[in-house]
N, CA, C and O atoms as CSV, one atom per row, in Angstrom:
chain,resi,resn,atom,element,x,y,z
A,1,UNK,N,N,48.140,1.339,92.049
A,1,UNK,CA,C,48.834,2.593,92.208
A,1,UNK,C,C,48.230,3.397,93.356
A,1,UNK,O,O,48.964,3.971,94.160
A,2,UNK,N,N,46.901,3.446,93.439
A,2,UNK,CA,C,46.241,4.196,94.510
A,2,UNK,C,C,46.677,3.701,95.875
A,2,UNK,O,O,47.009,4.491,96.758
A,3,UNK,N,N,46.673,2.393,96.039
A,3,UNK,CA,C,47.034,1.821,97.336
A,3,UNK,C,C,48.493,2.082,97.671
A,3,UNK,O,O,48.819,2.365,98.824
A,4,UNK,N,N,49.376,1.993,96.685
A,4,UNK,CA,C,50.800,2.226,96.923
A,4,UNK,C,C,51.061,3.678,97.311
A,4,UNK,O,O,51.836,3.941,98.230
A,5,UNK,N,N,50.423,4.625,96.619
A,5,UNK,CA,C,50.601,6.038,96.949
A,5,UNK,C,C,50.025,6.335,98.327
A,5,UNK,O,O,50.655,7.038,99.117
A,6,UNK,N,N,48.840,5.812,98.628
A,6,UNK,CA,C,48.219,6.037,99.934
A,6,UNK,C,C,49.074,5.457,101.054
A,6,UNK,O,O,49.231,6.086,102.100
A,7,UNK,N,N,49.631,4.256,100.846
A,7,UNK,CA,C,50.482,3.636,101.864
A,7,UNK,C,C,51.767,4.426,102.057
A,7,UNK,O,O,52.225,4.596,103.187
A,8,UNK,N,N,52.347,4.906,100.979
A,8,UNK,CA,C,53.588,5.673,101.061
A,8,UNK,C,C,53.388,6.978,101.815
A,8,UNK,O,O,54.181,7.322,102.692
A,9,UNK,N,N,52.341,7.697,101.479
A,9,UNK,CA,C,52.092,8.999,102.091
A,9,UNK,C,C,51.320,8.900,103.400
A,9,UNK,O,O,51.134,9.894,104.103
A,10,UNK,N,N,50.873,7.688,103.716
A,10,UNK,CA,C,50.079,7.448,104.930
A,10,UNK,C,C,48.850,8.366,104.976
A,10,UNK,O,O,48.488,8.905,106.022
A,11,UNK,N,N,48.228,8.522,103.809
A,11,UNK,CA,C,47.013,9.322,103.674
A,11,UNK,C,C,46.061,8.570,102.749
A,11,UNK,O,O,46.515,7.901,101.821
A,12,UNK,N,N,44.764,8.664,102.978
A,12,UNK,CA,C,43.800,7.948,102.129
A,12,UNK,C,C,43.548,8.661,100.800
A,12,UNK,O,O,42.420,9.056,100.504
A,13,UNK,N,N,44.599,8.822,100.007
A,13,UNK,CA,C,44.455,9.483,98.712
A,13,UNK,C,C,44.038,8.484,97.653
A,13,UNK,O,O,44.437,7.320,97.695
A,14,UNK,N,N,43.250,8.928,96.722
A,14,UNK,CA,C,42.857,8.070,95.609
A,14,UNK,C,C,43.548,8.569,94.354
A,14,UNK,O,O,43.515,9.758,94.036
A,15,UNK,N,N,44.164,7.651,93.657
A,15,UNK,CA,C,44.947,7.968,92.467
A,15,UNK,C,C,44.193,7.396,91.285
A,15,UNK,O,O,44.507,6.299,90.821
A,16,UNK,N,N,43.224,8.107,90.802
A,16,UNK,CA,C,42.433,7.551,89.712
A,16,UNK,C,C,41.586,8.596,89.038
A,16,UNK,O,O,41.476,9.734,89.495
A,17,UNK,N,N,40.983,8.182,87.930
A,17,UNK,CA,C,40.120,9.086,87.207
A,17,UNK,C,C,40.870,10.105,86.369
A,17,UNK,O,O,40.275,11.045,85.841
A,18,UNK,N,N,42.172,9.920,86.248
A,18,UNK,CA,C,42.961,10.847,85.447
A,18,UNK,C,C,44.090,10.093,84.761
A,18,UNK,O,O,44.585,9.092,85.281
A,19,UNK,N,N,44.492,10.573,83.600
A,19,UNK,CA,C,45.653,10.002,82.937
A,19,UNK,C,C,46.897,10.548,83.615
A,19,UNK,O,O,46.993,11.745,83.883
A,20,UNK,N,N,47.838,9.673,83.888
A,20,UNK,CA,C,49.067,10.070,84.560
A,20,UNK,C,C,50.249,9.538,83.784
A,20,UNK,O,O,50.276,8.367,83.403
A,21,UNK,N,N,51.212,10.384,83.551
A,21,UNK,CA,C,52.427,9.963,82.869
A,21,UNK,C,C,53.561,9.995,83.876
A,21,UNK,O,O,53.816,11.020,84.507
A,22,UNK,N,N,54.233,8.875,84.022
A,22,UNK,CA,C,55.385,8.786,84.904
A,22,UNK,C,C,56.629,8.839,84.035
A,22,UNK,O,O,56.750,8.077,83.075
A,23,UNK,N,N,57.542,9.720,84.359
A,23,UNK,CA,C,58.747,9.828,83.539
A,23,UNK,C,C,59.938,10.209,84.395
A,23,UNK,O,O,59.803,10.527,85.576
A,24,UNK,N,N,61.098,10.171,83.778
A,24,UNK,CA,C,62.351,10.382,84.490
A,24,UNK,C,C,63.189,11.415,83.752
A,24,UNK,O,O,62.862,11.807,82.632
A,25,UNK,N,N,64.244,11.842,84.370
A,25,UNK,CA,C,65.189,12.739,83.723
A,25,UNK,C,C,64.741,14.189,83.678
A,25,UNK,O,O,65.044,14.897,82.718
A,26,UNK,N,N,64.017,14.650,84.710
A,26,UNK,CA,C,63.528,16.027,84.703
A,26,UNK,C,C,64.672,17.030,84.682
A,26,UNK,O,O,64.521,18.134,84.157
A,27,UNK,N,N,65.814,16.654,85.250
A,27,UNK,CA,C,66.960,17.548,85.259
A,27,UNK,C,C,67.504,17.819,83.872
A,27,UNK,O,O,68.294,18.744,83.683
A,28,UNK,N,N,67.089,17.021,82.899
A,28,UNK,CA,C,67.571,17.201,81.533
A,28,UNK,C,C,66.695,18.164,80.733
A,28,UNK,O,O,67.031,18.521,79.604
A,29,UNK,N,N,65.578,18.581,81.314
A,29,UNK,CA,C,64.670,19.470,80.586
A,29,UNK,C,C,65.251,20.875,80.480
A,29,UNK,O,O,66.024,21.308,81.334
A,30,UNK,N,N,64.875,21.565,79.439
A,30,UNK,CA,C,65.327,22.943,79.223
A,30,UNK,C,C,64.799,23.839,80.342
A,30,UNK,O,O,63.766,23.535,80.938
A,31,UNK,N,N,65.496,24.940,80.633
A,31,UNK,CA,C,64.981,25.886,81.641
A,31,UNK,C,C,63.628,26.442,81.211
A,31,UNK,O,O,63.369,26.637,80.024
A,32,UNK,N,N,62.785,26.689,82.185
A,32,UNK,CA,C,61.506,27.340,81.902
A,32,UNK,C,C,61.726,28.843,81.976
A,32,UNK,O,O,62.670,29.306,82.617
A,33,UNK,N,N,60.873,29.590,81.333
A,33,UNK,CA,C,61.049,31.042,81.316
A,33,UNK,C,C,60.331,31.661,82.516
A,33,UNK,O,O,59.115,31.854,82.500
A,34,UNK,N,N,61.091,31.958,83.527
A,34,UNK,CA,C,60.582,32.680,84.690
A,34,UNK,C,C,61.515,33.857,84.909
A,34,UNK,O,O,62.482,34.039,84.169
A,35,UNK,N,N,61.229,34.641,85.908
A,35,UNK,CA,C,62.034,35.839,86.141
A,35,UNK,C,C,63.522,35.513,86.243
A,35,UNK,O,O,64.350,36.225,85.673
A,36,UNK,N,N,63.873,34.441,86.964
A,36,UNK,CA,C,65.284,34.093,87.125
A,36,UNK,C,C,65.742,33.024,86.142
A,36,UNK,O,O,66.825,32.467,86.323
A,37,UNK,N,N,64.966,32.715,85.114
A,37,UNK,CA,C,65.303,31.635,84.180
A,37,UNK,C,C,65.582,30.327,84.912
A,37,UNK,O,O,66.610,29.688,84.688
A,38,UNK,N,N,64.671,29.941,85.775
A,38,UNK,CA,C,64.842,28.715,86.555
A,38,UNK,C,C,64.684,27.469,85.712
A,38,UNK,O,O,64.335,27.538,84.533
A,39,UNK,N,N,64.940,26.348,86.316
A,39,UNK,CA,C,64.788,25.063,85.647
A,39,UNK,C,C,63.412,24.481,85.955
A,39,UNK,O,O,62.706,24.958,86.844
A,40,UNK,N,N,63.045,23.447,85.209
A,40,UNK,CA,C,61.743,22.807,85.398
A,40,UNK,C,C,61.552,22.374,86.847
A,40,UNK,O,O,60.468,22.532,87.408
A,41,UNK,N,N,62.615,21.825,87.458
A,41,UNK,CA,C,62.479,21.329,88.825
A,41,UNK,C,C,62.322,22.457,89.844
A,41,UNK,O,O,62.067,22.182,91.016
A,42,UNK,N,N,62.468,23.718,89.430
A,42,UNK,CA,C,62.208,24.866,90.302
A,42,UNK,C,C,60.795,25.416,90.106
A,42,UNK,O,O,60.408,26.368,90.784
A,43,UNK,N,N,60.027,24.839,89.200
A,43,UNK,CA,C,58.724,25.401,88.849
A,43,UNK,C,C,57.634,24.988,89.836
A,43,UNK,O,O,57.799,24.052,90.618
A,44,UNK,N,N,56.528,25.704,89.778
A,44,UNK,CA,C,55.392,25.393,90.639
A,44,UNK,C,C,54.825,24.009,90.344
A,44,UNK,O,O,54.211,23.395,91.217
A,45,UNK,N,N,55.021,23.513,89.130
A,45,UNK,CA,C,54.524,22.179,88.768
A,45,UNK,C,C,55.176,21.123,89.652
A,45,UNK,O,O,54.496,20.235,90.166
A,46,UNK,N,N,56.475,21.215,89.828
A,46,UNK,CA,C,57.203,20.247,90.647
A,46,UNK,C,C,56.898,20.453,92.125
A,46,UNK,O,O,56.729,19.480,92.860
A,47,UNK,N,N,56.827,21.694,92.569
A,47,UNK,CA,C,56.551,21.951,93.994
A,47,UNK,C,C,55.196,21.386,94.402
A,47,UNK,O,O,54.995,21.037,95.565
A,48,UNK,N,N,54.274,21.295,93.462
A,48,UNK,CA,C,52.947,20.783,93.775
A,48,UNK,C,C,52.762,19.312,93.479
A,48,UNK,O,O,51.646,18.801,93.563
A,49,UNK,N,N,53.837,18.622,93.132
A,49,UNK,CA,C,53.706,17.214,92.756
A,49,UNK,C,C,54.243,16.287,93.839
A,49,UNK,O,O,54.914,16.720,94.775
A,50,UNK,N,N,53.939,15.024,93.692
A,50,UNK,CA,C,54.444,13.990,94.589
A,50,UNK,C,C,55.591,13.305,93.869
A,50,UNK,O,O,55.432,12.841,92.740
A,51,UNK,N,N,56.739,13.242,94.513
A,51,UNK,CA,C,57.901,12.605,93.890
A,51,UNK,C,C,58.066,11.198,94.456
A,51,UNK,O,O,58.123,11.004,95.671
A,52,UNK,N,N,58.139,10.239,93.571
A,52,UNK,CA,C,58.371,8.843,93.936
A,52,UNK,C,C,59.577,8.372,93.143
A,52,UNK,O,O,59.608,8.513,91.920
A,53,UNK,N,N,60.567,7.817,93.823
A,53,UNK,CA,C,61.764,7.339,93.146
A,53,UNK,C,C,61.665,5.840,92.931
A,53,UNK,O,O,61.513,5.081,93.888
A,54,UNK,N,N,61.749,5.414,91.691
A,54,UNK,CA,C,61.694,3.992,91.368
A,54,UNK,C,C,63.080,3.384,91.551
A,54,UNK,O,O,64.091,4.041,91.304
A,55,UNK,N,N,63.120,2.144,91.978
A,55,UNK,CA,C,64.405,1.497,92.243
A,55,UNK,C,C,64.802,0.505,91.165
A,55,UNK,O,O,65.929,0.010,91.176
A,56,UNK,N,N,63.913,0.203,90.241
A,56,UNK,CA,C,64.214,-0.734,89.163
A,56,UNK,C,C,64.384,0.044,87.866
A,56,UNK,O,O,63.459,0.713,87.406
A,57,UNK,N,N,65.572,-0.048,87.283
A,57,UNK,CA,C,65.835,0.670,86.036
A,57,UNK,C,C,65.379,-0.165,84.853
A,57,UNK,O,O,65.622,-1.370,84.788
A,58,UNK,N,N,64.720,0.494,83.928
A,58,UNK,CA,C,64.291,-0.174,82.706
A,58,UNK,C,C,64.596,0.735,81.535
A,58,UNK,O,O,64.379,1.945,81.605
A,59,UNK,N,N,65.090,0.165,80.481
A,59,UNK,CA,C,65.409,0.925,79.273
A,59,UNK,C,C,64.472,0.492,78.156
A,59,UNK,O,O,64.023,-0.653,78.110
A,60,UNK,N,N,64.189,1.412,77.270
A,60,UNK,CA,C,63.355,1.040,76.132
A,60,UNK,C,C,64.170,0.179,75.177
A,60,UNK,O,O,65.381,0.351,75.041
A,61,UNK,N,N,63.502,-0.722,74.538
A,61,UNK,CA,C,64.142,-1.633,73.592
A,61,UNK,C,C,64.400,-0.869,72.291
A,61,UNK,O,O,63.545,-0.117,71.823
A,62,UNK,N,N,65.579,-1.068,71.717
A,62,UNK,CA,C,65.979,-0.326,70.512
A,62,UNK,C,C,65.004,-0.500,69.353
A,62,UNK,O,O,64.851,0.400,68.527
A,63,UNK,N,N,64.346,-1.652,69.290
A,63,UNK,CA,C,63.415,-1.912,68.185
A,63,UNK,C,C,61.992,-1.439,68.470
A,63,UNK,O,O,61.119,-1.566,67.611
A,64,UNK,N,N,61.746,-0.898,69.655
A,64,UNK,CA,C,60.408,-0.443,70.025
A,64,UNK,C,C,60.178,0.978,69.502
A,64,UNK,O,O,60.233,1.949,70.257
A,65,UNK,N,N,59.923,1.077,68.214
A,65,UNK,CA,C,59.793,2.390,67.573
A,65,UNK,C,C,58.550,3.158,68.024
A,65,UNK,O,O,58.553,4.389,68.018
A,66,UNK,N,N,57.490,2.449,68.414
A,66,UNK,CA,C,56.273,3.132,68.884
A,66,UNK,C,C,56.549,3.878,70.187
A,66,UNK,O,O,56.153,5.033,70.339
A,67,UNK,N,N,57.231,3.215,71.132
A,67,UNK,CA,C,57.570,3.868,72.402
A,67,UNK,C,C,58.519,5.030,72.171
A,67,UNK,O,O,58.378,6.085,72.789
A,68,UNK,N,N,59.477,4.842,71.290
A,68,UNK,CA,C,60.439,5.906,70.997
A,68,UNK,C,C,59.742,7.135,70.418
A,68,UNK,O,O,60.040,8.264,70.808
A,69,UNK,N,N,58.818,6.912,69.493
A,69,UNK,CA,C,58.079,8.029,68.886
A,69,UNK,C,C,57.234,8.742,69.938
A,69,UNK,O,O,57.172,9.971,69.960
A,70,UNK,N,N,56.583,7.970,70.811
A,70,UNK,CA,C,55.775,8.536,71.890
A,70,UNK,C,C,56.636,9.410,72.798
A,70,UNK,O,O,56.284,10.556,73.076
A,71,UNK,N,N,57.764,8.870,73.262
A,71,UNK,CA,C,58.637,9.612,74.172
A,71,UNK,C,C,59.205,10.870,73.515
A,71,UNK,O,O,59.332,11.911,74.160
A,72,UNK,N,N,59.540,10.770,72.245
A,72,UNK,CA,C,60.062,11.938,71.523
A,72,UNK,C,C,59.019,13.065,71.522
A,72,UNK,O,O,59.352,14.229,71.747
A,73,UNK,N,N,57.765,12.707,71.268
A,73,UNK,CA,C,56.702,13.716,71.240
A,73,UNK,C,C,56.459,14.306,72.630
A,73,UNK,O,O,56.287,15.517,72.771
A,74,UNK,N,N,56.445,13.455,73.648
A,74,UNK,CA,C,56.237,13.929,75.018
A,74,UNK,C,C,57.350,14.895,75.421
A,74,UNK,O,O,57.086,15.924,76.043
A,75,UNK,N,N,58.583,14.569,75.069
A,75,UNK,CA,C,59.730,15.408,75.440
A,75,UNK,C,C,59.625,16.821,74.881
A,75,UNK,O,O,60.095,17.771,75.506
A,76,UNK,N,N,59.012,16.966,73.704
A,76,UNK,CA,C,58.925,18.306,73.105
A,76,UNK,C,C,57.516,18.901,73.200
A,76,UNK,O,O,57.228,19.938,72.603
A,77,UNK,N,N,56.655,18.236,73.952
A,77,UNK,CA,C,55.340,18.803,74.244
A,77,UNK,C,C,54.267,18.600,73.203
A,77,UNK,O,O,53.290,19.348,73.181
A,78,UNK,N,N,54.415,17.613,72.341
A,78,UNK,CA,C,53.386,17.323,71.333
A,78,UNK,C,C,52.398,16.314,71.925
A,78,UNK,O,O,52.792,15.230,72.354
A,79,UNK,N,N,51.130,16.675,71.943
A,79,UNK,CA,C,50.105,15.753,72.454
A,79,UNK,C,C,49.024,15.565,71.397
A,79,UNK,O,O,47.870,15.948,71.590
A,80,UNK,N,N,49.416,14.976,70.291
A,80,UNK,CA,C,48.460,14.730,69.217
A,80,UNK,C,C,47.695,13.427,69.468
A,80,UNK,O,O,47.862,12.794,70.511
A,81,UNK,N,N,46.864,13.036,68.514
A,81,UNK,CA,C,46.035,11.839,68.672
A,81,UNK,C,C,46.859,10.570,68.875
A,81,UNK,O,O,46.429,9.666,69.591
A,82,UNK,N,N,48.038,10.491,68.253
A,82,UNK,CA,C,48.855,9.276,68.415
A,82,UNK,C,C,49.382,9.153,69.842
A,82,UNK,O,O,49.527,8.043,70.355
A,83,UNK,N,N,49.667,10.276,70.482
A,83,UNK,CA,C,50.126,10.258,71.876
A,83,UNK,C,C,48.998,9.791,72.787
A,83,UNK,O,O,49.198,8.923,73.636
A,84,UNK,N,N,47.823,10.364,72.609
A,84,UNK,CA,C,46.665,9.968,73.419
A,84,UNK,C,C,46.348,8.493,73.198
A,84,UNK,O,O,46.069,7.769,74.153
A,85,UNK,N,N,46.387,8.051,71.961
A,85,UNK,CA,C,46.107,6.646,71.645
A,85,UNK,C,C,47.131,5.726,72.320
A,85,UNK,O,O,46.754,4.691,72.871
A,86,UNK,N,N,48.406,6.085,72.287
A,86,UNK,CA,C,49.457,5.277,72.921
A,86,UNK,C,C,49.206,5.169,74.429
A,86,UNK,O,O,49.311,4.088,75.007
A,87,UNK,N,N,48.872,6.302,75.057
A,87,UNK,CA,C,48.594,6.296,76.500
A,87,UNK,C,C,47.400,5.399,76.805
A,87,UNK,O,O,47.454,4.592,77.733
A,88,UNK,N,N,46.337,5.529,76.043
A,88,UNK,CA,C,45.134,4.739,76.292
A,88,UNK,C,C,45.386,3.246,76.099
A,88,UNK,O,O,44.792,2.425,76.798
A,89,UNK,N,N,46.256,2.887,75.163
A,89,UNK,CA,C,46.577,1.476,74.932
A,89,UNK,C,C,47.426,0.885,76.056
A,89,UNK,O,O,47.429,-0.330,76.253
A,90,UNK,N,N,48.140,1.725,76.789
A,90,UNK,CA,C,49.052,1.238,77.819
A,90,UNK,C,C,48.564,1.504,79.242
A,90,UNK,O,O,49.308,1.287,80.199
A,91,UNK,N,N,47.344,1.965,79.390
A,91,UNK,CA,C,46.847,2.220,80.740
A,91,UNK,C,C,46.544,0.906,81.447
A,91,UNK,O,O,46.253,-0.108,80.813
A,92,UNK,N,N,46.617,0.946,82.751
A,92,UNK,CA,C,46.359,-0.235,83.572
A,92,UNK,C,C,45.414,0.145,84.702
A,92,UNK,O,O,45.475,1.253,85.234
A,93,UNK,N,N,44.561,-0.769,85.053
A,93,UNK,CA,C,43.655,-0.585,86.170
A,93,UNK,C,C,44.360,-1.064,87.437
A,93,UNK,O,O,45.061,-2.075,87.415
A,94,UNK,N,N,44.177,-0.342,88.530
A,94,UNK,CA,C,44.783,-0.748,89.809
A,94,UNK,C,C,44.501,-2.207,90.139
A,94,UNK,O,O,45.362,-2.908,90.670
A,95,UNK,N,N,43.294,-2.661,89.822
A,95,UNK,CA,C,42.916,-4.033,90.177
A,95,UNK,C,C,43.709,-5.069,89.400
A,95,UNK,O,O,43.764,-6.232,89.800
A,96,UNK,N,N,44.328,-4.664,88.290
A,96,UNK,CA,C,45.111,-5.597,87.479
A,96,UNK,C,C,46.566,-5.695,87.924
A,96,UNK,O,O,47.310,-6.542,87.431
A,97,UNK,N,N,46.973,-4.837,88.850
A,97,UNK,CA,C,48.374,-4.801,89.283
A,97,UNK,C,C,48.446,-5.189,90.754
A,97,UNK,O,O,47.886,-4.491,91.599
A,98,UNK,N,N,49.128,-6.294,91.080
A,98,UNK,CA,C,49.256,-6.692,92.484
A,98,UNK,C,C,49.984,-5.612,93.285
A,98,UNK,O,O,50.924,-5.001,92.776
A,99,UNK,N,N,49.571,-5.371,94.519
A,99,UNK,CA,C,50.166,-4.339,95.357
A,99,UNK,C,C,51.668,-4.562,95.543
A,99,UNK,O,O,52.430,-3.601,95.648
A,100,UNK,N,N,52.093,-5.826,95.584
A,100,UNK,CA,C,53.509,-6.126,95.813
A,100,UNK,C,C,54.399,-5.690,94.650
A,100,UNK,O,O,55.618,-5.620,94.806
A,101,UNK,N,N,53.820,-5.399,93.505
A,101,UNK,CA,C,54.616,-5.002,92.339
A,101,UNK,C,C,55.212,-3.609,92.529
A,101,UNK,O,O,56.325,-3.339,92.079
A,102,UNK,N,N,54.475,-2.735,93.191
A,102,UNK,CA,C,54.948,-1.365,93.360
A,102,UNK,C,C,55.099,-1.036,94.827
A,102,UNK,O,O,54.176,-1.215,95.622
A,103,UNK,N,N,56.260,-0.560,95.167
A,103,UNK,CA,C,56.515,-0.155,96.537
A,103,UNK,C,C,57.247,1.175,96.474
A,103,UNK,O,O,58.277,1.274,95.807
A,104,UNK,N,N,56.752,2.184,97.140
A,104,UNK,CA,C,57.401,3.493,97.087
A,104,UNK,C,C,57.622,4.013,98.501
A,104,UNK,O,O,56.929,3.620,99.440
A,105,UNK,N,N,58.591,4.897,98.635
A,105,UNK,CA,C,58.986,5.404,99.940
A,105,UNK,C,C,59.192,6.907,99.866
A,105,UNK,O,O,59.478,7.450,98.799
A,106,UNK,N,N,59.045,7.575,100.998
A,106,UNK,CA,C,59.218,9.023,101.028
A,106,UNK,C,C,60.592,9.439,101.523
A,106,UNK,O,O,60.904,10.630,101.543
A,107,UNK,N,N,61.421,8.481,101.922
A,107,UNK,CA,C,62.765,8.834,102.385
A,107,UNK,C,C,63.744,7.698,102.119
A,107,UNK,O,O,63.344,6.548,101.941
A,108,UNK,N,N,65.029,8.033,102.094
A,108,UNK,CA,C,66.062,7.013,101.914
A,108,UNK,C,C,66.088,6.052,103.103
A,108,UNK,O,O,66.382,4.868,102.939
A,109,UNK,N,N,65.786,6.552,104.278
A,109,UNK,CA,C,65.763,5.705,105.473
A,109,UNK,C,C,64.728,4.603,105.324
A,109,UNK,O,O,65.000,3.449,105.656
A,110,UNK,N,N,63.549,4.941,104.831
A,110,UNK,CA,C,62.514,3.929,104.623
A,110,UNK,C,C,62.958,2.892,103.600
A,110,UNK,O,O,62.667,1.706,103.751
A,111,UNK,N,N,63.657,3.329,102.567
A,111,UNK,CA,C,64.170,2.393,101.558
A,111,UNK,C,C,65.165,1.441,102.203
A,111,UNK,O,O,65.079,0.229,102.009
A,112,UNK,N,N,66.106,1.977,102.966
A,112,UNK,CA,C,67.119,1.147,103.620
A,112,UNK,C,C,66.472,0.162,104.597
A,112,UNK,O,O,66.863,-1.004,104.650
A,113,UNK,N,N,65.498,0.619,105.359
A,113,UNK,CA,C,64.792,-0.271,106.292
A,113,UNK,C,C,64.105,-1.403,105.536
A,113,UNK,O,O,64.142,-2.555,105.967
A,114,UNK,N,N,63.481,-1.076,104.415
A,114,UNK,CA,C,62.792,-2.083,103.609
A,114,UNK,C,C,63.782,-3.095,103.040
A,114,UNK,O,O,63.522,-4.298,103.060
A,115,UNK,N,N,64.909,-2.612,102.537
A,115,UNK,CA,C,65.926,-3.496,101.959
A,115,UNK,C,C,66.465,-4.454,103.011
A,115,UNK,O,O,66.688,-5.629,102.720
A,116,UNK,N,N,66.674,-3.970,104.222
A,116,UNK,CA,C,67.222,-4.823,105.286
A,116,UNK,C,C,66.238,-5.899,105.729
A,116,UNK,O,O,66.646,-6.950,106.223
A,117,UNK,N,N,64.946,-5.642,105.554
A,117,UNK,CA,C,63.934,-6.644,105.901
A,117,UNK,C,C,63.962,-7.789,104.899
A,117,UNK,O,O,63.716,-8.941,105.256
A,118,UNK,N,N,64.264,-7.468,103.640
A,118,UNK,CA,C,64.320,-8.499,102.598
A,118,UNK,C,C,65.443,-9.411,102.906
A,118,UNK,O,O,65.687,-10.363,102.165
């Protein structure tokens, strides 16, 4: 992950030493309470984050009740021991993931250029 983020942003950033949750569907979140009742994607949290768009869609399996319970808790902001335990059980070390598995881009043009090379 560190190498993929650094290559994408063309900066020597290190992505480690912290738990990170990657998720989708931010537009579906309830509005946050700010002066103008903005949405989550208008918040300072998003403005300060790095956005990476994944190109491979994956759905959770209907029988995967552990993942479903985890996601349900994350969606409503519950971070109890079962959530932490689930995250710790599913963490991966950068060295265990080949660089070719993850490829991210900062623009649609870069994605199109990459696709045409394939």
